[in-house]
C-alpha positions as CSV (number, residue, x, y, z in Angstrom):
1,M,-1.4,-30.0,0.8
2,I,0.1,-28.9,4.1
3,S,-0.9,-25.5,5.4
4,L,1.6,-22.8,6.1
5,E,0.8,-22.8,9.9
6,A,1.2,-26.5,10.0
7,F,4.6,-26.3,8.1
8,I,5.9,-23.6,10.5
9,A,4.6,-25.5,13.5
10,N,6.6,-28.6,12.4
11,V,9.9,-26.6,12.1
12,P,12.0,-28.0,14.9
13,V,12.5,-25.4,17.7
14,A,14.5,-26.1,20.9
15,R,12.7,-25.4,24.1
16,P,15.3,-23.7,26.3
17,D,14.5,-22.0,29.7
18,A,12.2,-19.0,29.8
19,A,14.8,-16.3,29.8
20,R,16.6,-17.8,26.7
21,T,13.2,-18.3,25.0
22,R,12.4,-14.6,25.6
23,R,15.7,-13.4,24.3
24,R,15.5,-15.5,21.2
25,A,12.0,-14.3,20.5
26,I,12.9,-10.6,21.0
27,V,16.0,-10.9,18.7
28,S,14.1,-12.8,16.0
29,C,11.3,-10.3,16.0
30,A,13.6,-7.3,16.0
31,V,15.8,-8.6,13.2
32,G,12.8,-9.5,11.0
33,N,11.3,-6.1,11.6
34,F,14.5,-4.4,10.7
35,V,14.6,-6.2,7.4
36,E,10.9,-5.5,6.7
37,L,11.2,-1.8,7.4
38,F,14.5,-1.3,5.7
39,D,12.9,-2.6,2.5
40,F,9.8,-0.4,3.0
41,M,11.8,2.9,3.7
42,I,14.2,2.9,0.9
43,F,11.4,3.5,-1.6
44,G,10.8,7.0,-0.1
45,L,14.5,7.8,0.3
46,F,15.2,7.1,-3.4
47,A,12.1,8.9,-4.6
48,A,14.1,11.4,-6.8
49,Q,15.8,8.5,-8.7
50,L,12.5,6.6,-9.0
51,A,10.8,9.7,-10.3
52,A,13.4,10.1,-13.0
53,N,13.3,6.5,-14.1
54,F,9.6,5.8,-13.9
55,F,7.9,9.2,-14.2
56,P,10.0,11.3,-16.6
57,G,8.7,14.7,-17.4
58,H,9.6,18.3,-18.0
59,D,8.6,19.5,-14.5
60,P,10.8,17.8,-11.8
61,V,8.3,18.7,-9.1
62,L,5.5,16.9,-10.8
63,S,7.7,13.9,-11.4
64,L,8.6,13.9,-7.7
65,L,4.9,14.2,-6.8
66,S,4.2,11.2,-8.9
67,A,7.0,9.2,-7.1
68,F,5.7,10.3,-3.7
69,A,2.1,9.4,-4.8
70,T,3.4,5.9,-5.6
71,Y,5.1,5.8,-2.3
72,G,1.8,6.7,-0.7
73,V,-0.1,4.1,-2.7
74,G,1.7,1.4,-0.7
75,F,0.0,2.8,2.4
76,L,-3.5,2.2,0.9
77,M,-2.8,-1.5,1.3
78,R,-1.7,-1.3,4.9
79,P,-5.3,-1.5,6.3
80,I,-6.0,-4.5,4.0
81,G,-2.8,-6.2,5.2
82,A,-3.8,-5.3,8.8
83,V,-7.2,-7.0,8.3
84,V,-6.0,-10.0,6.4
85,I,-2.7,-10.8,8.1
86,G,-4.0,-9.6,11.5
87,A,-6.9,-12.0,11.4
88,Y,-4.6,-14.8,10.3
89,G,-2.3,-14.0,13.3
90,D,-5.2,-14.0,15.8
91,R,-6.4,-17.3,14.5
92,H,-3.2,-19.2,13.7
93,G,-0.5,-17.4,15.8
94,R,1.8,-14.5,15.6
95,R,4.7,-16.6,14.4
96,A,3.1,-17.9,11.3
97,A,1.8,-14.4,10.3
98,L,5.2,-12.8,10.8
99,V,6.8,-15.4,8.5
100,L,4.3,-14.4,5.8
101,T,5.1,-10.7,6.0
102,V,8.9,-11.2,5.5
103,G,8.2,-13.4,2.4
104,F,5.9,-10.9,0.8
105,M,8.2,-7.9,1.5
106,A,11.3,-9.7,0.1
107,S,9.6,-10.6,-3.2
108,A,8.3,-7.1,-3.8
109,T,11.6,-5.4,-2.9
110,A,13.6,-7.7,-5.2
111,L,11.3,-7.1,-8.1
112,T,11.4,-3.3,-7.6
113,G,15.2,-3.3,-8.0
114,L,14.9,-5.3,-11.2
115,I,12.1,-3.4,-13.1
116,P,13.3,-1.8,-16.3
117,S,12.9,1.9,-16.7
118,Y,10.1,3.8,-18.5
119,A,12.4,4.4,-21.4
120,A,12.8,0.6,-21.8
121,I,9.3,-0.7,-21.4
122,G,7.0,2.3,-21.3
123,L,3.9,2.3,-19.1
124,W,4.6,-1.2,-17.9
125,A,7.4,0.3,-15.8
126,P,5.3,2.5,-13.5
127,A,2.6,-0.1,-13.4
128,L,4.9,-2.7,-12.1
129,L,6.4,-0.2,-9.6
130,V,2.9,0.5,-8.2
131,L,2.2,-3.2,-8.0
132,C,5.4,-3.8,-6.0
133,R,4.5,-1.0,-3.7
134,L,1.1,-2.4,-3.1
135,V,2.5,-5.7,-2.1
136,Q,5.0,-3.9,0.2
137,G,2.1,-2.0,1.8
138,F,0.1,-5.2,2.3
139,S,3.1,-6.9,4.0
140,T,3.9,-3.9,6.3
141,G,0.2,-3.6,7.3
142,G,0.5,-7.0,8.9
143,E,4.1,-6.6,10.2
144,W,3.9,-3.6,12.5
145,G,1.0,-4.8,14.7
146,G,2.2,-8.3,14.7
147,A,5.7,-7.4,15.8
148,A,4.3,-5.1,18.5
149,A,1.9,-7.7,19.8
150,F,4.6,-10.4,19.7
151,L,7.1,-8.4,21.8
152,V,4.6,-7.1,24.3
153,E,3.1,-10.6,24.8
154,Y,6.6,-11.9,25.6
155,A,7.5,-9.1,28.0
156,P,7.3,-9.6,31.7
157,A,4.9,-7.4,33.7
158,G,6.5,-4.0,34.4
159,R,8.8,-4.1,31.3
160,R,6.3,-4.0,28.4
161,G,7.4,-0.4,27.6
162,L,11.0,-1.4,27.3
163,I,10.5,-4.7,25.5
164,G,7.9,-3.2,23.2
165,S,10.1,-0.3,22.3
166,L,12.6,-2.7,20.7
167,Q,10.2,-3.0,17.8
168,Q,10.6,0.8,17.3
169,F,14.3,0.4,18.1
170,S,14.6,-2.0,15.1
171,V,12.7,0.6,13.0
172,G,15.3,3.1,14.0
173,L,18.1,0.8,13.0
174,A,16.4,0.2,9.7
175,L,16.2,4.0,9.1
176,I,19.9,4.4,10.0
177,A,20.8,1.7,7.5
178,A,18.6,3.0,4.8
179,T,19.7,6.6,5.1
180,L,23.4,5.7,5.4
181,C,23.0,3.6,2.3
182,A,21.4,6.6,0.5
183,A,24.2,8.9,1.8
184,V,27.0,6.6,0.8
185,L,25.7,5.9,-2.7
186,N,25.0,9.6,-3.3
187,A,28.5,10.5,-2.1
188,T,30.4,7.9,-4.1
189,L,28.4,7.8,-7.4
190,D,27.8,10.7,-9.7
191,R,24.3,11.7,-10.6
192,A,24.3,9.8,-13.9
193,A,25.3,6.6,-12.2
194,M,22.7,7.0,-9.5
195,L,20.0,7.5,-12.0
196,A,21.1,4.6,-14.2
197,W,21.8,1.8,-11.7
198,G,22.9,3.1,-8.3
199,W,19.3,3.4,-6.9
200,R,18.8,-0.4,-7.5
201,I,21.5,-1.4,-5.1
202,P,19.5,-1.0,-1.8
203,F,16.6,-2.9,-3.2
204,I,18.8,-5.9,-4.1
205,L,20.4,-5.6,-0.7
206,G,17.1,-5.6,1.0
207,F,16.2,-8.9,-0.7
208,V,19.5,-10.5,0.2
209,L,18.8,-9.7,3.9
210,A,15.4,-11.2,3.9
211,P,16.4,-14.9,4.4
212,I,18.0,-13.9,7.7
213,G,14.7,-12.6,9.1
214,L,12.9,-15.6,7.7
215,Y,15.2,-18.1,9.2
216,L,15.0,-16.5,12.7
217,R,11.2,-16.3,12.7
218,T,10.7,-19.9,11.8
219,R,12.8,-21.0,14.8
220,V,11.1,-19.1,17.6
221,L,8.3,-20.3,19.9
222,E,4.8,-18.8,19.8
223,T,4.0,-16.2,22.5
224,P,2.9,-17.5,25.9
225,E,-0.2,-15.3,25.8
226,F,-1.4,-16.7,22.5
227,D,-0.6,-20.3,23.6
228,R,-2.6,-19.7,26.7
229,A,-5.5,-18.2,24.8
230,A,-5.5,-21.1,22.4
231,A,-5.3,-23.7,25.2
232,Q,-8.3,-22.1,26.9
233,R,-10.2,-21.8,23.6
234,R,-10.4,-18.0,23.9
235,L,-9.3,-17.3,20.3
236,A,-11.7,-15.1,18.3
237,A,-13.6,-16.7,15.5
238,H,-14.2,-13.3,13.8
239,P,-11.4,-11.0,15.0
240,V,-12.1,-8.4,12.2
241,R,-15.8,-8.1,13.0
242,D,-15.1,-8.0,16.8
243,S,-12.5,-5.2,16.2
244,F,-15.0,-3.0,14.4
245,T,-17.9,-3.7,16.8
246,R,-17.0,-4.8,20.3
247,Y,-13.6,-3.1,20.4
248,R,-14.3,-0.1,18.1
249,R,-13.6,2.5,20.8
250,P,-10.1,1.1,21.6
251,V,-9.5,0.9,17.8
252,L,-10.4,4.6,17.5
253,A,-8.1,5.4,20.4
254,A,-5.3,3.5,18.8
255,F,-5.9,5.5,15.6
256,G,-5.8,8.8,17.3
257,I,-2.8,8.0,19.4
258,A,-0.8,6.9,16.4
259,V,-1.4,9.9,14.2
260,V,1.3,12.3,15.3
261,G,4.0,9.6,15.5
262,T,3.5,8.5,11.9
263,V,3.3,12.1,10.6
264,G,6.4,13.1,12.5
265,N,8.4,10.2,11.2
266,Y,7.4,10.5,7.5
267,V,7.7,14.3,7.4
268,F,11.0,14.8,9.2
269,N,12.7,11.5,8.2
270,I,11.4,10.6,4.8
271,F,10.2,13.9,3.3
272,M,12.9,16.2,4.8
273,P,15.9,14.9,2.7
274,S,14.0,15.7,-0.6
275,F,12.9,19.0,1.0
276,A,16.5,19.9,1.9
277,V,17.7,19.2,-1.7
278,G,14.8,20.8,-3.5
279,Q,14.0,23.8,-1.3
280,L,17.2,24.5,0.6
281,G,19.6,23.5,-2.2
282,L,21.7,21.2,-0.1
283,A,23.7,18.3,-1.6
284,P,21.8,14.9,-1.5
285,A,24.6,13.3,0.5
286,A,24.5,16.0,3.2
287,A,20.8,15.7,3.5
288,Y,21.0,11.9,4.0
289,Y,23.9,12.1,6.5
290,S,21.8,14.6,8.5
291,T,18.9,12.1,8.5
292,S,21.2,9.4,9.6
293,V,22.3,11.5,12.6
294,A,18.6,12.0,13.5
295,S,18.0,8.3,13.1
296,V,20.8,7.6,15.6
297,V,19.3,10.0,18.1
298,L,15.9,8.3,17.6
299,T,17.3,4.8,18.0
300,V,19.3,5.5,21.1
301,L,16.4,7.4,22.9
302,T,13.6,5.1,22.0
303,P,14.3,2.2,24.5
304,L,15.0,4.9,27.2
305,M,11.6,6.4,26.6
306,G,10.0,2.9,26.6
307,A,11.6,2.2,30.0
308,L,10.6,5.6,31.3
309,S,6.9,4.8,30.5
310,D,7.1,1.7,32.6
311,R,8.0,3.9,35.6
312,V,5.8,7.0,35.1
313,G,3.1,5.7,32.8
314,R,2.5,5.8,29.0
315,R,0.5,8.9,28.8
316,P,3.0,11.5,30.3
317,V,5.7,10.4,27.9
318,L,3.4,10.3,24.9
319,L,1.8,13.6,25.7
320,A,5.2,15.3,25.9
321,G,5.9,14.1,22.3
322,A,2.5,15.1,21.0
323,L,2.6,18.5,22.5
324,G,6.1,19.0,21.3
325,Y,5.0,18.5,17.7
326,L,2.1,20.8,18.2
327,L,4.1,23.6,19.7
328,L,7.4,23.1,17.8
329,G,6.2,22.0,14.4
330,Y,6.4,25.6,12.9
331,P,9.6,26.6,14.7
332,L,11.4,23.5,13.5
333,F,10.6,24.1,9.8
334,R,11.5,27.8,10.3
335,L,14.9,26.8,11.8
336,A,15.8,24.7,8.8
337,V,14.7,27.4,6.3
338,V,16.3,30.3,8.1
339,L,19.7,28.7,8.7
340,H,19.5,27.2,5.2
341,D,22.5,24.9,5.7
342,T,23.5,21.4,6.8
343,A,23.9,22.4,10.4
344,G,20.3,23.9,10.5
345,L,18.9,20.7,8.9
346,M,20.8,18.5,11.3
347,L,19.6,20.5,14.3
348,T,16.0,20.5,13.1
349,Q,15.9,16.7,12.5
350,A,17.7,15.9,15.8
351,I,15.1,17.9,17.8
352,A,12.3,16.2,15.8
353,A,14.0,12.8,16.6
354,V,13.8,13.5,20.3
355,L,10.1,14.2,20.0
356,L,9.6,11.0,18.0
357,A,11.5,8.9,20.5
358,M,9.1,10.1,23.2
359,Y,6.3,8.7,21.1
360,A,8.0,5.6,19.7
361,G,9.2,4.3,23.0
362,P,5.8,3.7,24.7
363,L,3.7,3.2,21.5
364,C,3.8,-0.5,21.1
365,A,3.0,-1.1,24.7
366,V,0.2,1.4,25.0
367,L,-1.5,0.1,21.8
368,S,-1.1,-3.6,22.8
369,E,-2.5,-2.9,26.3
370,L,-5.7,-1.5,24.8
371,F,-6.8,-4.9,23.5
372,P,-7.2,-8.5,24.8
373,T,-5.1,-11.3,23.2
374,R,-8.0,-12.7,21.2
375,V,-8.1,-9.7,18.9
376,R,-4.9,-7.8,19.7
377,Y,-3.1,-8.5,16.4
378,T,-6.1,-7.5,14.3
379,A,-7.4,-4.6,16.3
380,L,-4.0,-3.0,16.9
381,S,-3.0,-3.4,13.2
382,I,-6.3,-1.8,12.1
383,G,-6.1,1.2,14.4
384,Y,-2.4,1.9,13.6
385,G,-2.7,0.9,9.9
386,F,-5.5,3.4,9.2
387,A,-3.6,6.2,11.0
388,V,-0.5,5.5,8.9
389,T,-2.5,5.3,5.7
390,I,-4.5,8.5,6.2
391,F,-1.9,10.7,7.8
392,G,1.5,9.2,7.3
393,G,1.8,7.5,4.0
394,F,0.8,10.5,2.0
395,A,2.6,13.0,4.3
396,P,5.5,13.5,1.8
397,F,3.0,14.1,-1.0
398,I,0.9,16.4,1.1
399,A,4.0,18.4,2.3
400,T,5.2,18.7,-1.3
401,F,1.7,19.8,-2.4
402,L,1.4,22.4,0.3
403,I,4.7,24.0,-0.6
404,R,3.6,24.2,-4.3
405,A,0.1,25.5,-3.5
406,T,1.1,28.1,-0.9
407,E,4.6,28.9,-2.3
408,S,5.8,28.7,1.3
409,P,8.5,26.2,2.5
410,L,7.1,26.5,6.0
411,S,3.6,25.2,5.1
412,P,4.2,21.5,5.9
413,A,4.5,22.6,9.6
414,L,0.7,23.1,9.6
415,Y,0.2,19.4,8.8
416,V,2.6,18.4,11.7
417,M,0.7,20.7,14.1
418,L,-2.7,19.2,13.1
419,A,-1.4,15.8,13.8
420,G,-0.1,16.9,17.2
421,L,-3.5,18.3,18.0
422,I,-5.3,15.1,17.1
423,S,-3.1,12.9,19.2
424,T,-3.0,15.2,22.2
425,A,-6.8,15.3,22.3
426,T,-6.9,11.5,22.1
427,L,-4.4,11.0,24.8
428,L,-6.3,13.3,27.1
429,A,-9.5,11.4,26.5
430,V,-8.3,7.8,27.2
431,R,-7.1,6.2,30.4
432,D,-3.5,5.2,30.8
433,P,-3.5,1.4,30.5
434,V,0.1,1.0,31.8
435,N,0.9,-2.5,33.0
436,A,-2.8,-3.5,33.1
437,P,-3.4,-7.3,32.6
438,L,-3.2,-8.2,29.0
439,D,-6.5,-10.1,29.3
């Protein structure tokens, strides 16, 4: 039986000049990452409909908590995906691993859109939903670090911030597409239709998009850095063990650096629409349109911040974002609550998007520069994956729980400020690796 890496290696790929090779690699990685993250994000954006279909109950808050808990469960698999797929990518190449992630995500997303409701099959419905979310989490655990390493390893010296930021740029595009999809569906379908079948549309759409990402990724060359390491026999035999032993300090640094970015994203972009509907009484379509506007701000600014980090260093740009969350976390929530309308929500999310862009722009480059090629995929994925799992994945659940426990709609701001404090302290403790040799 032929192995996956052998099959992918035998897919015919033209070998154009270096500039064309780089462009093709960047496009293929960004498009694949867009498909992957679109599929992953729609789960959180349609949490209310999923709660009604799979966790029916008399208390809508408890049903929403169950849906957000299921959303968070997917993040429990991210470190496992980071370890398994990351090690595979460090041994057999970034290209083969990134083909795997798209396949896993497409299968889980399609099945999610086809699962019958609790009313039809009982407990099998939430059980299958959780299983699909676990597969999604496993896939994304290997996707993020692989895409980051792939882009940075293709980037010329002095442009790693800009090229690496295109990974986060594609995440922004995925967020725009996902939130616009949610906004349009909520605006055109009534509540009954959304609960009955409307929520299934984005999951089916996500599956339909997957072959595009799969096609592009099978027709791109391996990164020059990985090929060079393989030719010189510098690949790690045990990348997971090396990550937790020889490179444990950079892994901890990657973890601490990533905390505030993931919390800021999942609180202000994923949790905030449900918060606006449940706490502020806004219409679902208005909440999603607001998030779409914030996503545009994030997407436009992210490459600019990545390019800025190539000129002034990674740490100054990242510190500005981390300190912004620390100092503005509470005022931003208060702004949304006091204004209590769509304009207030839009302003809150737009400001938060500026802070997130400061973080998202340099993030892929700074994390990739912490590690050598032989363990970059695994170590980067582990550090980032654990940060997302512990602080980001359950952020909507924690924010909802804090509001219920404190009876204050401002309480989620404390969680954002804690994340800002952790990342600020980490950034102050590590050196700025900007444009250091990758090996």
